[in-house]
N, C-alpha and C positions, 0 to 999 in steps of 0.2 A: 504494500500500500504506500503510494507516494503522496505525501501531504506537503502542500506548498503554504508556507506562512508568509504573510505580507501585510502591508498597510491596505486597508479597504478603500474602495472607491464607490462612487454613487451607484454603479452597477451592482455592487455587493449588498446594498441595503436590504433588498428583499430576502436574501438568504440569512442575513443577520437577524432580521425581525422574526422570521420563521423559527430560527434556532432558539432565540431568547424567549419567544412565546412558549415554545415547547419545554425548554429547560427550567424556566422560572414561573410558568403559569401566567405569563403576561398576556395582555390582550391588546397589543399595540397594532394599529393599522399601518399598512405600507405607506399610505399618504402622510400620516403624522410623522413617521420615522424619516421619510424622505425630506420633508420640510425641515426637520431638526438637523438632519445631516447636512443639508445645503447651507444652513446657517453657520455651521462649524467647519466645513470642509477646507476653508482657507486659513483656519486658525492653527498655527503650529503647536499650540498647547493642547489640542484635542486630537488624539490619534486612535483610530479604530484599527485593531489588529485582528486578522482572521486566519484560519487554517482552511484550506480548500482541498477536496478530493474529488476528482472527476467533475470539476466545475461547480461543486456544491459546497457551501459553507458548513463546516462541521465543528469549528471552534471559533471563539470570539472573546475579546475583551476590549474595553475602551480605556485608554490611558489619558488622564488629565494631568498636565504638567502645571504645577503651582509654583510661581516664581515670587518669592517674598523678598523683602528688603532687610530681613533680619538674619544675622549670622548663624544663630543656633538652628533656626528652622531651615534656612538656606532655600534651595529649590528642591522640591520633592514631587513625586507622582502619586496619584491615587488611581487604583484600578477599579473598574466597574463592570459588572456582568461577565465575570470570568466563567466560561462554560465550554464544554465539549459535548457533542451529540452523544446520547446514551450508548449507542452501539459502537462508538469509537473510543470509549473510555478504557482505561487500563492498558494503554499502549504508549504511555509517556507523552501523549500529545500536549497535555496541559503544561508539562515541564518544558517541552520544546517551545511552546508559545511564550512561556514566561522567560525563557532564555532570550528570545527575540525582544521581548518587552524590556528586559534588563539592558540589553545592548542599546536600545533606543533611549532609555533613561540615562545611560552613561553618556551618549552623544548629547543629550539635553542638559548635561551637567547636574543631574539630580543627585542629591545626597542620600535619598531613601525612596523606597517604594512602599506604599501603604495600600491596604484594601480592607473593606468591610465585608463580612460574610455572615449570612444568617446562621443562627445556632444549629439548625437542623442539617446543615451541609457538612456533616462529619467527614465523609470521604474527601471532600474538597479541602477541609482543614488539614487532613493528613498530607495531602499533596503540597499545600502551602508550607507546612512545617518542614517537609522533606527538602523543599527548595530553599529553605533558610529563613522563611518568615517566622516571626515570634509574636505571640499574643502580647500586645503592648498595652492595651487598655480595654476594659470591658464596657465602658460607657459609650453609648451612641445616642446623642440627643437629636430631637427633631421638633420643629415647629411648622405646622402646615400653614401656609399663607395663601394658598389657592385651593378652592374646592373643586 
């Protein structure tokens, strides 16, 4: 099985939406996702990474580069929607995708990579820990400002 990992383009949005809807129980429409992608496609601080097999998106994450003016925080990245299609799991594809993400973050001069993961995603947590992530903080705060 040959998997190609790369930065996503507008043509990949449908595959990303389908995968994330499946993996996370999302209900995002292609139209909504396309509109959001178009708003960020020229932003160097928003990078969509995908894994493709036979033209189909089977892995995905979004990298947000946060550039601060503070020495201790420096520049860091936050990952969102890290996922691999169920039938392709257990083949180290998440690790290979994270390796690409790490190299992109090094290019962007990030000092750290962070991610938030739902408590029920225990197998994913094992993957993150194996890759070198550590549980840094158990608090995740949210304030809804849009209904």
